[in-house]
gemmi code that builds the backbone of each chain (N, CA, C; Angstrom):
import gemmi

chains = {
    "A": [
        ("MET", (-10.895, 3.847, -27.788), (-11.965, 2.811, -27.726), (-11.689, 1.822, -26.799)),
        ("VAL", (-12.957, 1.501, -25.893), (-12.960, 0.601, -24.768), (-12.931, -0.623, -25.413)),
        ("ASN", (-12.266, -1.797, -25.086), (-12.225, -3.129, -25.638), (-12.452, -4.397, -24.685)),
        ("ASN", (-12.704, -3.656, -23.221), (-12.961, -4.695, -22.324), (-13.329, -3.894, -20.940)),
        ("SER", (-14.395, -4.323, -20.160), (-14.508, -3.638, -18.854), (-15.051, -4.634, -17.882)),
        ("PHE", (-14.967, -3.891, -16.819), (-15.842, -5.024, -15.600), (-16.381, -3.829, -14.554)),
        ("SER", (-16.947, -4.600, -13.694), (-17.377, -3.723, -12.420), (-17.483, -4.478, -11.573)),
        ("MET", (-17.460, -4.212, -10.233), (-17.906, -4.950, -8.739), (-18.010, -4.048, -8.082)),
        ("THR", (-18.728, -4.615, -6.831), (-19.316, -3.819, -5.755), (-18.984, -4.703, -4.465)),
        ("LEU", (-18.036, -3.814, -3.428), (-17.749, -4.577, -2.340), (-18.016, -4.139, -1.170)),
        ("LEU", (-18.471, -4.723, -0.101), (-18.471, -3.989, 1.131), (-16.997, -3.642, 1.666)),
        ("SER", (-17.295, -2.487, 2.590), (-16.022, -1.985, 2.999), (-15.232, -2.670, 4.353)),
        ("ARG", (-15.026, -3.939, 4.076), (-14.461, -4.624, 4.958), (-12.902, -4.826, 4.592)),
        ("SER", (-12.179, -4.692, 5.703), (-10.653, -4.551, 5.513), (-10.127, -5.889, 4.574)),
        ("SER", (-10.791, -7.045, 4.854), (-10.539, -8.212, 4.400), (-10.665, -8.320, 3.111)),
        ("ASN", (-11.361, -7.201, 2.472), (-11.730, -7.033, 0.966), (-10.313, -6.656, 0.170)),
        ("GLU", (-9.423, -6.192, 1.031), (-8.600, -5.143, 0.109), (-7.723, -6.139, -0.682)),
        ("SER", (-7.162, -6.999, -0.125), (-6.481, -8.122, -0.899), (-7.465, -8.398, -2.130)),
        ("PHE", (-8.669, -8.788, -1.894), (-9.424, -9.198, -3.011), (-9.591, -8.293, -4.325)),
        ("ALA", (-9.783, -7.007, -3.597), (-9.980, -5.704, -4.820), (-8.465, -5.668, -5.661)),
        ("ARG", (-7.651, -5.555, -4.776), (-6.466, -5.442, -5.838), (-5.907, -6.505, -6.698)),
        ("ALA", (-6.089, -7.864, -5.992), (-5.824, -8.946, -7.029), (-6.978, -9.051, -8.175)),
        ("THR", (-7.805, -8.545, -7.962), (-9.048, -8.619, -8.883), (-8.959, -7.617, -10.017)),
        ("VAL", (-8.344, -6.481, -9.726), (-8.069, -5.322, -10.865), (-6.687, -5.812, -11.304)),
        ("SER", (-5.752, -6.397, -10.648), (-4.476, -6.553, -11.214), (-4.706, -7.973, -12.335)),
        ("ALA", (-5.625, -8.814, -11.962), (-5.915, -9.862, -12.683), (-6.731, -9.546, -14.174)),
        ("PHE", (-7.462, -8.498, -13.916), (-8.207, -8.067, -15.155), (-6.940, -7.348, -15.957)),
        ("ALA", (-6.090, -6.483, -15.349), (-5.030, -5.445, -15.965), (-3.995, -6.501, -16.688)),
        ("SER", (-3.695, -7.804, -16.461), (-2.980, -8.794, -16.976), (-3.133, -9.115, -18.540)),
        ("GLN", (-4.403, -8.830, -19.013), (-4.760, -8.951, -20.336), (-3.964, -7.955, -21.212)),
        ("LEU", (-3.443, -7.002, -20.598), (-2.465, -5.881, -21.261), (-1.156, -6.557, -21.230)),
        ("ASP", (-0.723, -7.557, -20.863), (0.657, -8.106, -20.682), (1.631, -7.019, -19.914)),
        ("PRO", (1.211, -6.694, -18.621), (2.118, -5.918, -18.258), (3.307, -6.314, -17.696)),
        ("THR", (4.312, -5.522, -17.367), (5.582, -6.058, -16.438), (5.086, -6.366, -14.920)),
        ("LEU", (6.057, -6.938, -14.330), (5.677, -7.403, -12.982), (5.917, -6.123, -12.157)),
        ("GLU", (6.669, -5.044, -12.539), (6.462, -3.843, -11.690), (5.391, -3.051, -12.158)),
        ("GLU", (4.857, -3.129, -13.352), (3.407, -2.235, -13.604), (2.198, -3.102, -12.883)),
        ("ILE", (2.613, -4.387, -12.616), (1.094, -5.012, -11.988), (1.401, -4.613, -10.419)),
        ("SER", (2.646, -4.371, -9.981), (2.672, -4.267, -8.565), (2.298, -2.673, -8.300)),
        ("ASP", (2.679, -1.994, -9.427), (2.088, -0.465, -9.076), (0.449, -0.370, -9.154)),
        ("ILE", (-0.063, -1.155, -9.897), (-1.700, -0.982, -10.060), (-2.263, -1.730, -8.856)),
        ("LYS", (-1.507, -2.875, -8.370), (-2.065, -3.176, -7.088), (-1.691, -2.267, -5.845)),
        ("THR", (-0.708, -1.677, -5.954), (-0.581, -0.961, -4.874), (-1.654, 0.440, -4.761)),
        ("ALA", (-1.434, 1.041, -6.066), (-2.704, 1.862, -6.091), (-3.943, 1.600, -5.760)),
        ("VAL", (-4.633, 0.747, -6.218), (-5.780, 0.145, -6.189), (-5.999, -0.089, -4.356)),
        ("SER", (-4.952, -0.840, -3.896), (-4.964, -0.911, -2.463), (-5.112, 0.464, -1.693)),
        ("GLU", (-4.377, 1.284, -2.218), (-4.338, 2.646, -1.365), (-6.091, 3.191, -1.596)),
        ("ALA", (-6.598, 3.473, -2.636), (-7.588, 3.819, -2.847), (-9.069, 2.937, -2.225)),
        ("VAL", (-8.625, 1.695, -2.194), (-9.660, 1.005, -1.262), (-9.563, 0.999, -0.070)),
        ("THR", (-8.540, 1.211, 0.719), (-8.199, 1.247, 2.164), (-8.788, 2.830, 2.288)),
        ("ASN", (-8.466, 3.980, 1.639), (-9.163, 5.151, 1.726), (-10.600, 5.194, 2.021)),
        ("CYS", (-11.285, 4.476, 1.230), (-12.617, 4.160, 1.170), (-13.211, 3.383, 2.726)),
        ("ILE", (-12.421, 2.616, 3.070), (-12.626, 1.811, 4.561), (-12.165, 2.583, 5.386)),
        ("VAL", (-11.066, 3.309, 5.424), (-10.606, 4.192, 6.959), (-11.337, 5.385, 7.094)),
        ("HIS", (-11.273, 6.111, 5.833), (-11.779, 7.425, 5.631), (-13.279, 7.750, 5.530)),
        ("ALA", (-13.626, 7.267, 4.061), (-15.013, 7.312, 3.537), (-16.234, 6.767, 4.803)),
        ("TYR", (-15.882, 5.567, 4.941), (-16.932, 5.074, 5.924), (-16.732, 4.875, 7.245)),
        ("ASN", (-15.211, 5.437, 7.687), (-14.982, 5.720, 8.896), (-15.098, 4.473, 9.829)),
        ("SER", (-14.346, 3.149, 9.168), (-14.470, 1.769, 9.610), (-15.791, 1.260, 9.772)),
        ("GLY", (-16.960, 2.025, 9.456), (-18.169, 1.208, 9.415), (-18.478, 0.574, 8.161)),
        ("ILE", (-19.462, 0.021, 7.625), (-19.612, -0.906, 6.768), (-20.592, -0.037, 5.676)),
        ("GLY", (-19.988, 0.186, 4.344), (-20.783, 0.669, 3.306), (-20.161, 0.025, 2.018)),
        ("LYS", (-20.803, 0.588, 0.766), (-20.251, -0.067, -0.679), (-19.187, 0.459, -1.330)),
        ("ILE", (-18.287, -0.452, -1.737), (-17.492, 0.312, -2.433), (-17.600, -0.078, -3.995)),
        ("TYR", (-17.657, 0.689, -5.069), (-17.827, 0.284, -6.510), (-16.582, 0.691, -7.237)),
        ("ILE", (-15.946, -0.626, -7.786), (-14.812, -0.686, -8.633), (-15.447, -1.204, -10.013)),
        ("SER", (-14.785, -0.471, -10.893), (-14.662, -0.673, -12.173), (-13.449, -0.161, -13.048)),
        ("ALA", (-13.123, -0.976, -14.048), (-11.949, -0.965, -14.990), (-12.294, -1.229, -16.237)),
        ("GLU", (-11.434, -0.275, -17.034), (-11.743, -0.553, -18.731), (-10.457, -0.600, -19.272)),
        ("LEU", (-10.168, -1.445, -20.096), (-9.388, -1.520, -20.935), (-9.583, -0.563, -22.116)),
        ("ILE", (-8.328, 0.258, -22.501), (-8.725, 1.135, -23.608), (-7.677, 1.115, -24.671)),
        ("GLU", (-8.024, 0.883, -25.711), (-7.134, 0.222, -26.890), (-5.938, 1.647, -27.236)),
        ("PRO", (-4.826, 1.233, -27.363), (-4.221, -0.129, -27.455), (-3.867, -0.447, -26.169)),
        ("ASN", (-3.453, 0.328, -25.035), (-2.731, -0.382, -23.986), (-2.854, 0.489, -22.723)),
        ("THR", (-3.948, 0.953, -22.425), (-4.136, 1.761, -21.077), (-5.107, 1.094, -20.249)),
        ("ILE", (-5.018, 1.099, -19.161), (-6.215, 0.742, -18.212), (-6.595, 1.976, -17.197)),
        ("LYS", (-7.956, 2.240, -17.045), (-8.294, 3.291, -16.616), (-9.583, 2.232, -15.492)),
        ("ILE", (-8.952, 3.090, -14.377), (-9.619, 2.276, -12.984), (-10.567, 3.317, -12.485)),
        ("LYS", (-11.619, 2.961, -11.911), (-12.610, 3.929, -11.096), (-13.001, 3.190, -9.628)),
        ("ILE", (-12.953, 4.259, -8.766), (-13.069, 3.520, -7.436), (-13.963, 4.547, -6.667)),
        ("ARG", (-15.275, 4.070, -6.338), (-16.176, 5.137, -5.819), (-16.834, 4.543, -4.347)),
        ("ASP", (-16.967, 5.853, -3.619), (-17.920, 5.189, -2.303), (-18.875, 6.397, -2.112)),
        ("ARG", (-19.859, 6.048, -1.189), (-20.888, 7.076, -0.825), (-20.605, 7.244, 0.480)),
        ("GLY", (-19.447, 7.533, 0.961), (-19.114, 7.689, 2.317), (-19.115, 9.346, 2.695)),
        ("LYS", (-18.417, 9.532, 3.552), (-18.428, 11.197, 4.206), (-17.774, 12.132, 3.090)),
        ("GLY", (-17.164, 11.847, 2.138), (-16.745, 12.701, 1.320), (-15.300, 13.417, 1.684)),
        ("ILE", (-14.690, 14.325, 0.985), (-13.570, 15.012, 1.374), (-13.689, 16.761, 1.372)),
        ("GLU", (-13.292, 16.914, 2.300), (-13.880, 18.514, 2.451), (-12.557, 19.512, 1.577)),
        ("ASN", (-11.632, 18.992, 1.671), (-10.405, 19.987, 0.925), (-9.657, 18.873, 0.088)),
        ("VAL", (-9.899, 18.830, -1.142), (-9.332, 17.638, -1.914), (-7.772, 18.080, -1.970)),
        ("PRO", (-7.414, 19.066, -2.547), (-5.904, 19.296, -2.716), (-5.174, 18.983, -1.590)),
        ("LYS", (-5.615, 19.498, -0.213), (-4.987, 19.432, 1.126), (-4.758, 17.666, 1.340)),
        ("ALA", (-6.095, 16.834, 1.070), (-5.646, 15.399, 1.124), (-4.889, 14.781, 0.477)),
        ("MET", (-4.639, 15.477, -0.527), (-3.602, 14.914, -1.766), (-2.031, 15.291, -1.434)),
        ("GLU", (-1.926, 16.114, -0.503), (-0.639, 16.582, 0.095), (-0.043, 15.278, 0.786)),
        ("PRO", (1.167, 14.849, 0.409), (1.861, 13.957, 1.148), (2.221, 14.337, 2.680)),
        ("LEU", (1.748, 13.109, 3.403), (1.941, 13.162, 4.872), (0.708, 13.820, 5.699)),
        ("PHE", (-0.328, 14.348, 4.780), (-1.283, 14.795, 5.296), (-2.435, 13.779, 5.771)),
        ("THR", (-2.786, 13.589, 7.076), (-3.643, 12.521, 7.527), (-4.703, 13.185, 8.547)),
        ("THR", (-6.058, 12.561, 8.438), (-6.764, 13.277, 9.351), (-6.900, 11.913, 10.649)),
        ("VAL", (-6.473, 11.149, 10.527), (-6.560, 9.996, 11.474), (-5.263, 9.752, 12.305)),
        ("GLY", (-3.931, 10.309, 11.779), (-2.823, 10.308, 12.559), (-2.610, 8.842, 12.956)),
        ("GLY", (-1.845, 8.514, 14.036), (-1.222, 7.095, 14.480), (-0.696, 6.553, 13.645)),
        ("GLU", (-1.127, 5.304, 13.052), (-0.326, 4.524, 12.083), (-0.766, 4.570, 10.867)),
        ("ARG", (-1.285, 5.706, 10.355), (-1.500, 5.757, 8.845), (-0.612, 7.138, 8.624)),
        ("ALA", (0.230, 6.782, 7.292), (1.307, 7.559, 7.122), (0.992, 8.637, 6.357)),
        ("GLY", (-0.282, 8.940, 5.833), (-0.648, 9.994, 5.139), (-0.183, 10.067, 3.547)),
        ("LEU", (-0.063, 8.631, 3.073), (1.047, 8.968, 1.695), (0.093, 7.911, 0.753)),
        ("GLY", (-1.405, 7.654, 1.039), (-2.002, 7.227, 0.185), (-2.274, 7.684, -1.330)),
        ("PHE", (-2.639, 9.238, -1.417), (-2.674, 9.431, -2.633), (-1.169, 9.972, -3.339)),
        ("ALA", (-0.210, 10.049, -2.522), (1.122, 10.110, -3.044), (1.749, 8.839, -3.554)),
        ("VAL", (1.293, 7.958, -3.133), (1.381, 6.495, -3.804), (0.862, 6.494, -5.366)),
        ("MET", (-0.598, 6.699, -5.279), (-1.461, 6.624, -6.171), (-0.638, 7.380, -7.283)),
        ("MET", (-0.327, 8.694, -6.879), (0.136, 9.688, -8.051), (1.558, 9.220, -8.624)),
        ("SER", (2.375, 8.611, -7.878), (3.563, 8.266, -8.069), (3.484, 7.025, -9.223)),
        ("PHE", (2.555, 5.969, -8.743), (2.243, 4.837, -9.528), (1.606, 4.566, -10.517)),
        ("MET", (0.783, 5.605, -10.735), (-0.276, 5.727, -11.905), (0.229, 6.952, -12.787)),
        ("ASP", (-0.387, 6.897, -14.229), (-0.129, 7.875, -14.720), (-0.865, 9.155, -14.644)),
        ("SER", (-1.969, 8.961, -14.183), (-2.902, 10.209, -13.851), (-4.084, 9.653, -12.721)),
        ("VAL", (-4.035, 10.554, -11.682), (-5.417, 10.167, -10.725), (-6.216, 11.530, -10.812)),
        ("LYS", (-7.550, 11.200, -10.756), (-8.305, 12.168, -10.502), (-9.579, 12.142, -9.418)),
        ("VAL", (-9.640, 13.081, -8.686), (-10.390, 12.646, -7.444), (-11.667, 13.907, -7.446)),
        ("ARG", (-12.663, 13.303, -7.514), (-13.946, 14.176, -7.413), (-14.741, 13.926, -6.104)),
        ("SER", (-14.866, 14.829, -5.109), (-15.410, 14.442, -3.676), (-16.648, 15.666, -3.479)),
        ("LYS", (-17.482, 14.905, -2.895), (-18.633, 16.119, -2.389), (-18.951, 15.560, -0.731)),
        ("VAL", (-18.994, 16.463, -0.061), (-19.053, 16.055, 1.518), (-20.476, 15.736, 1.675)),
        ("GLY", (-20.594, 14.424, 2.189), (-21.908, 13.915, 2.719), (-22.347, 12.776, 1.452)),
        ("LYS", (-21.650, 12.807, 0.516), (-22.111, 12.279, -0.757), (-21.135, 11.092, -1.231)),
        ("GLY", (-19.771, 11.303, -1.204), (-18.836, 10.275, -1.498), (-17.723, 10.818, -2.273)),
        ("THR", (-16.820, 9.979, -2.853), (-15.404, 10.360, -3.376), (-15.595, 9.198, -4.621)),
        ("THR", (-15.113, 9.753, -5.618), (-14.814, 9.096, -6.809), (-13.117, 9.303, -7.295)),
        ("ILE", (-12.217, 8.209, -7.199), (-11.204, 8.226, -7.742), (-10.944, 7.515, -9.339)),
        ("ILE", (-10.359, 8.302, -10.241), (-10.314, 7.506, -11.333), (-8.749, 7.770, -11.638)),
        ("MET", (-8.064, 6.483, -11.973), (-6.915, 6.382, -12.382), (-6.333, 5.817, -13.325)),
        ("SER", (-5.474, 6.126, -14.175), (-5.012, 5.271, -15.253), (-3.799, 5.265, -15.575)),
        ("LYS", (-3.277, 4.154, -16.463), (-1.920, 3.709, -16.392), (-1.739, 3.208, -17.815)),
        ("LYS", (-0.708, 3.636, -18.464), (-0.148, 3.014, -19.845), (0.365, 1.817, -19.673)),
        ("ILE", (0.314, 0.850, -20.077), (1.240, -0.406, -20.145), (2.237, -0.399, -21.239)),
        ("SER", (3.451, -0.683, -20.917), (4.709, -0.618, -21.970), (3.896, -1.855, -23.035)),
        ("GLN", (4.410, -1.528, -24.265), (3.960, -2.548, -25.252), (5.329, -3.417, -25.327)),
        ("ARG", (5.181, -4.558, -25.302), (6.317, -5.578, -25.564), (5.987, -6.054, -26.733)),
        ("PHE", (6.887, -6.693, -27.655), (6.670, -7.682, -28.677), (6.738, -9.054, -28.282)),
        ("SER", (5.710, -10.149, -28.386), (5.966, -11.273, -28.025), (6.659, -11.920, -29.076)),
        ("VAL", (7.517, -13.156, -28.695), (8.397, -13.893, -29.829), (7.154, -14.414, -30.439)),
        ("ASN", (6.127, -15.134, -30.426), (5.208, -15.855, -30.864), (4.047, -14.803, -31.876)),
        ("GLY", (4.342, -13.670, -31.685), (3.690, -12.777, -32.489), (2.411, -12.573, -31.883)),
    ],
    "B": [
        ("MET", (-0.197, -14.031, 6.240), (0.809, -12.940, 7.187), (1.208, -13.886, 8.320)),
        ("SER", (2.539, -13.568, 8.519), (3.196, -14.085, 9.875), (4.314, -13.285, 10.231)),
        ("VAL", (4.863, -13.243, 11.529), (5.943, -12.388, 12.016), (6.514, -13.753, 12.902)),
        ("GLU", (7.959, -13.650, 12.550), (8.819, -14.620, 13.277), (9.912, -13.809, 13.933)),
        ("ILE", (10.096, -14.033, 15.321), (11.039, -13.141, 16.051), (12.372, -13.921, 16.389)),
        ("ASN", (13.471, -13.256, 16.212), (14.843, -13.883, 16.859), (15.040, -12.963, 17.401)),
        ("VAL", (15.906, -13.171, 18.537), (16.556, -12.085, 19.772), (18.064, -12.863, 19.704)),
        ("THR", (18.885, -12.113, 19.385), (20.287, -12.244, 19.450), (20.902, -11.230, 20.444)),
        ("GLY", (21.234, -11.173, 21.865), (21.756, -10.128, 22.277), (20.854, -9.018, 22.604)),
        ("GLU", (21.379, -7.765, 21.944), (20.318, -6.730, 22.044), (19.830, -6.348, 20.700)),
        ("VAL", (19.881, -7.316, 19.798), (19.152, -7.133, 18.571), (18.087, -7.945, 18.622)),
        ("VAL", (16.669, -7.385, 18.005), (15.602, -8.190, 17.846), (15.244, -7.935, 16.230)),
        ("THR", (15.137, -9.165, 15.800), (14.872, -9.345, 14.258), (13.275, -9.876, 14.036)),
        ("ALA", (12.481, -9.175, 13.386), (11.308, -9.550, 13.090), (11.349, -9.926, 11.619)),
        ("TYR", (11.309, -11.321, 11.229), (10.958, -11.628, 9.661), (9.354, -11.750, 9.483)),
        ("LEU", (9.158, -10.807, 8.592), (7.798, -10.451, 8.256), (7.472, -11.137, 6.869)),
        ("SER", (6.314, -12.118, 6.727), (5.827, -12.495, 5.666), (4.602, -12.274, 5.254)),
        ("GLY", (4.096, -12.504, 3.929), (2.952, -12.481, 3.551), (2.637, -11.061, 2.871)),
        ("GLU", (1.223, -10.449, 2.831), (0.992, -9.276, 2.335), (0.829, -8.115, 3.551)),
        ("LEU", (1.103, -6.961, 3.441), (1.339, -6.223, 4.400), (0.311, -4.926, 3.881)),
        ("ASP", (-0.924, -4.992, 4.576), (-1.704, -3.817, 4.169), (-2.640, -3.409, 5.377)),
        ("HIS", (-3.353, -2.322, 4.926), (-4.189, -2.074, 6.325), (-4.916, -3.082, 6.913)),
        ("HIS", (-5.302, -4.352, 6.633), (-5.933, -5.136, 7.176), (-4.936, -6.003, 8.119)),
        ("SER", (-3.544, -6.459, 7.517), (-2.638, -7.320, 8.302), (-1.915, -6.321, 9.198)),
        ("ALA", (-1.653, -5.161, 8.974), (-0.782, -4.139, 9.449), (-0.947, -4.633, 11.300)),
        ("LYS", (-2.057, -4.626, 11.574), (-2.517, -4.170, 13.033), (-1.650, -5.668, 13.860)),
        ("GLN", (-2.086, -6.665, 13.375), (-1.429, -8.034, 13.836), (0.102, -8.222, 13.870)),
        ("MET", (0.751, -7.614, 12.759), (1.916, -7.568, 12.663), (2.676, -6.435, 13.820)),
        ("ARG", (2.030, -5.569, 13.705), (2.449, -4.226, 14.664), (2.527, -4.859, 16.114)),
        ("GLU", (1.540, -5.442, 16.494), (1.246, -6.184, 17.815), (2.249, -7.143, 17.993)),
        ("ALA", (2.749, -7.764, 17.118), (3.765, -9.050, 17.368), (5.045, -8.372, 17.743)),
        ("ILE", (5.404, -7.166, 16.818), (6.829, -6.622, 16.690), (6.584, -5.988, 18.273)),
        ("ASP", (5.654, -5.040, 18.513), (5.848, -4.384, 19.808), (5.980, -5.014, 21.087)),
        ("THR", (5.082, -6.323, 20.908), (5.367, -7.206, 22.245), (6.817, -7.637, 22.352)),
        ("ALA", (7.477, -7.967, 20.997), (8.825, -8.729, 21.247), (9.821, -7.523, 21.635)),
        ("VAL", (9.617, -6.283, 21.176), (10.355, -5.016, 21.739), (10.213, -4.787, 23.032)),
        ("GLU", (8.858, -4.737, 23.483), (8.786, -4.453, 24.979), (9.372, -5.231, 26.109)),
        ("LEU", (9.119, -6.666, 25.245), (9.910, -7.701, 26.386), (11.265, -7.580, 26.218)),
        ("ASN", (12.064, -7.414, 25.071), (13.568, -7.353, 24.840), (14.384, -6.134, 25.165)),
        ("MET", (13.665, -5.117, 24.880), (14.195, -3.840, 24.766), (15.364, -3.678, 24.097)),
        ("PRO", (15.513, -3.884, 22.988), (16.627, -4.130, 22.149), (17.214, -2.731, 21.669)),
        ("SER", (18.842, -2.787, 21.340), (19.115, -1.387, 20.915), (19.213, -1.308, 19.489)),
        ("LEU", (18.758, -2.480, 18.951), (18.376, -2.395, 17.487), (17.254, -3.353, 17.085)),
        ("LEU", (16.686, -3.037, 16.203), (15.255, -3.682, 15.743), (15.705, -3.918, 14.099)),
        ("VAL", (15.612, -4.985, 13.884), (15.777, -5.358, 12.411), (14.413, -5.759, 11.675)),
        ("LEU", (13.750, -5.068, 10.730), (12.376, -5.483, 10.208), (13.129, -6.098, 8.756)),
        ("ASP", (12.790, -7.439, 8.814), (13.376, -8.403, 7.463), (12.058, -8.441, 6.800)),
        ("PHE", (11.960, -7.831, 5.518), (10.865, -7.538, 4.633), (11.084, -8.874, 3.561)),
        ("SER", (12.185, -9.598, 3.464), (12.356, -10.513, 2.060), (11.102, -11.556, 2.144)),
        ("GLY", (10.276, -11.790, 3.122), (9.164, -12.702, 2.808), (7.882, -11.897, 2.513)),
        ("ILE", (8.095, -10.602, 2.271), (6.973, -9.699, 2.208), (6.528, -9.574, 0.619)),
        ("SER", (5.443, -10.170, 0.009), (4.990, -9.989, -1.377), (4.535, -8.849, -1.809)),
        ("PHE", (3.767, -8.496, -0.606), (2.946, -7.040, -1.238), (2.811, -6.005, -0.104)),
        ("MET", (3.242, -4.771, -0.346), (3.054, -3.602, 0.554), (2.689, -2.323, 0.148)),
        ("ASP", (1.580, -1.824, 0.986), (1.134, -0.382, 0.349), (1.719, 0.718, 1.569)),
        ("SER", (1.076, 1.600, 1.703), (1.423, 2.800, 2.611), (1.116, 2.335, 3.738)),
        ("SER", (0.453, 1.300, 4.254), (0.185, 0.781, 5.272), (1.407, 0.494, 6.219)),
        ("GLY", (2.354, -0.286, 5.210), (3.781, -0.623, 5.701), (4.620, 0.663, 5.871)),
        ("ILE", (4.501, 1.595, 5.528), (5.059, 2.540, 5.923), (4.844, 3.380, 7.151)),
        ("GLY", (3.445, 2.984, 7.544), (2.741, 3.270, 8.603), (3.501, 2.884, 9.564)),
        ("LEU", (3.556, 1.560, 9.529), (4.159, 0.492, 10.674), (5.247, 0.768, 10.769)),
        ("VAL", (6.189, 1.019, 9.756), (7.883, 1.380, 9.895), (7.933, 2.665, 10.519)),
        ("MET", (6.860, 3.734, 10.085), (7.194, 4.924, 11.032), (6.928, 4.767, 12.610)),
        ("GLY", (5.827, 4.138, 12.540), (5.355, 4.024, 14.232), (6.427, 3.392, 15.070)),
        ("ARG", (6.965, 2.253, 14.504), (8.118, 1.480, 15.320), (9.126, 2.574, 15.487)),
        ("TYR", (9.719, 3.249, 14.454), (10.617, 4.052, 14.500), (10.382, 5.398, 15.636)),
        ("ARG", (9.118, 5.652, 15.662), (9.177, 6.763, 16.766), (9.336, 6.191, 18.131)),
        ("ASN", (8.759, 4.881, 18.461), (8.738, 4.128, 19.478), (10.268, 3.955, 19.832)),
        ("LEU", (11.033, 3.513, 18.892), (12.568, 3.239, 19.048), (13.397, 4.455, 19.279)),
        ("GLN", (12.889, 5.611, 18.875), (13.569, 6.835, 19.208), (13.496, 7.043, 20.371)),
        ("LYS", (12.283, 7.045, 21.177), (12.001, 7.531, 22.384), (12.948, 6.399, 23.318)),
        ("ALA", (13.302, 5.365, 23.007), (14.087, 4.258, 23.807), (15.336, 4.556, 23.347)),
        ("GLY", (15.950, 5.329, 22.442), (17.228, 5.511, 22.026), (17.560, 4.310, 21.192)),
        ("ALA", (16.641, 3.685, 20.585), (17.219, 2.305, 19.772), (17.244, 2.800, 18.172)),
        ("GLU", (17.664, 1.808, 17.457), (17.851, 2.061, 16.083), (16.927, 0.968, 15.403)),
        ("LEU", (16.821, 1.320, 14.059), (15.941, 0.536, 13.325), (16.554, 0.466, 12.186)),
        ("HIS", (16.571, -0.844, 11.389), (17.096, -1.075, 10.100), (16.112, -1.830, 9.370)),
        ("ILE", (15.954, -1.864, 7.711), (15.038, -2.498, 7.323), (15.973, -3.296, 6.145)),
        ("ASN", (15.640, -4.509, 6.464), (16.580, -5.454, 5.378), (15.518, -6.267, 4.510)),
        ("GLY", (16.428, -6.752, 3.361), (15.678, -7.765, 2.423), (14.323, -6.962, 1.526)),
        ("ALA", (14.323, -5.849, 1.585), (13.111, -5.356, 0.875), (12.918, -5.950, -0.557)),
        ("PRO", (12.049, -6.263, -1.039), (11.926, -6.803, -2.519), (11.866, -5.528, -3.342)),
        ("PRO", (12.090, -5.451, -4.656), (11.887, -4.356, -5.447), (10.832, -3.737, -5.182)),
        ("ASN", (9.536, -4.091, -5.342), (8.169, -3.429, -5.242), (8.020, -2.753, -3.789)),
        ("ILE", (8.590, -3.327, -2.847), (8.487, -2.851, -1.428), (9.463, -1.672, -1.205)),
        ("TYR", (10.764, -2.046, -1.858), (11.753, -0.958, -1.851), (11.279, 0.129, -2.540)),
        ("LYS", (10.683, -0.027, -3.622), (10.195, 1.396, -4.247), (8.963, 2.163, -3.496)),
        ("VAL", (8.262, 1.506, -2.616), (7.313, 2.160, -1.654), (7.874, 2.710, -0.638)),
        ("MET", (9.186, 2.189, -0.044), (10.142, 2.767, 1.061), (10.723, 3.987, 0.660)),
        ("LYS", (11.381, 4.016, -0.654), (12.155, 5.049, -1.167), (11.082, 6.340, -1.492)),
        ("LEU", (9.622, 6.026, -1.826), (8.776, 6.877, -2.032), (8.503, 7.814, -0.872)),
        ("ALA", (8.576, 6.968, 0.193), (8.412, 7.692, 1.625), (9.392, 8.046, 2.122)),
        ("GLY", (10.821, 7.880, 1.760), (11.797, 8.861, 2.405), (12.332, 7.821, 3.419)),
        ("ILE", (12.238, 6.617, 3.774), (12.178, 5.906, 4.783), (13.838, 5.616, 5.237)),
        ("GLU", (14.721, 5.758, 4.071), (16.197, 5.715, 4.395), (16.508, 6.985, 5.643)),
        ("LYS", (15.778, 7.839, 5.645), (15.924, 9.158, 6.203), (15.762, 8.642, 7.839)),
        ("LEU", (15.100, 7.414, 8.154), (14.822, 7.083, 9.278), (15.430, 5.860, 9.731)),
        ("ALA", (15.683, 4.808, 8.513), (16.458, 3.954, 9.230), (17.374, 3.350, 7.823)),
        ("LYS", (18.107, 2.328, 8.384), (19.143, 1.947, 7.335), (18.193, 1.187, 6.363)),
        ("LEU", (18.372, 1.094, 4.819), (17.371, 0.761, 4.287), (18.166, -0.185, 3.389)),
        ("GLU", (17.856, -1.498, 3.271), (18.719, -2.338, 2.437), (17.660, -3.333, 1.698)),
        ("GLY", (17.936, -3.466, 0.478), (16.770, -4.201, -0.349), (17.023, -3.722, -1.919)),
        ("GLY", (15.818, -3.908, -2.457), (15.675, -3.218, -3.929), (16.026, -4.076, -5.171)),
        ("LYS", (16.664, -5.511, -4.669), (17.010, -6.437, -5.619), (16.143, -7.447, -5.739)),
        ("THR", (16.223, -8.207, -6.955), (15.342, -9.263, -6.944), (15.198, -10.331, -5.932)),
        ("ASP", (16.713, -10.676, -5.473), (17.262, -11.676, -4.562), (16.555, -11.168, -3.264)),
        ("GLY", (16.357, -9.908, -3.004), (15.953, -9.336, -1.662), (17.004, -8.700, -0.628)),
        ("LYS", (18.432, -8.821, -1.555), (19.443, -8.482, -0.631), (19.894, -7.143, -0.608)),
    ],
}
model = gemmi.Model(1)
for chain_id, residues in chains.items():
    chain = gemmi.Chain(chain_id)
    for i, (resn, *xyz) in enumerate(residues, 1):
        res = gemmi.Residue()
        res.name, res.seqid = resn, gemmi.SeqId(i, " ")
        for name, pos in zip(("N", "CA", "C"), xyz):
            atom = gemmi.Atom()
            atom.name, atom.element = name, gemmi.Element(name[0])
            atom.pos, atom.b_iso = gemmi.Position(*pos), 0.0
            res.add_atom(atom)
        chain.add_residue(res)
    model.add_chain(chain)
structure = gemmi.Structure()
structure.add_model(model)
structure.setup_entities()
């Protein structure tokens, strides 16, 4: 059952990368995650948003749609969508070290998302855009004050 | 985001601080490359103890510097990576390219 959610739309400017990951991690903090879990979520969101900026919109300006849901009892589901150029071959794009831009990009974006989240799903259509849905279960800790 | 450079003999140390993502990587890269071009070190040390966040853009930065240093026959060390940054470095297998130190809460 979904017990909370939010959504926002951002322009694909690189200065919004830190805003996007900070916002999603602040929302996730309602589940009382550990520092490591928060860092994992921040990193995965940063990768997905950077993909929209660098690949989907090819450093031009477009919209990035971000939403997140808290699903009882302790899961966060994050959706990051663009209306950019899309990915021709999704399995290939998800291979570690694969990059279409070369240079200073390591080609590890999807590898990081898959390693830091419990599940990552990618839907993409050339010319239409890409949607990434990822989720993570937060460990449940018992608070002293109940 | 800032980069502080320290030169001792043939060693250039770059103290990186702030958040290292696709947005900030370019400026950090330029500051490091300028220091390397000027001093032609035999060892470049990238100190990550002041970095609070890093995604795979940081891996791109490390790999790019490694390639440049390799051409000049110089070495690369990564120091003081906090646990969250050490985790990304290990995932990328950076220890195969550079001596990697860190992973502890105090960054040692």
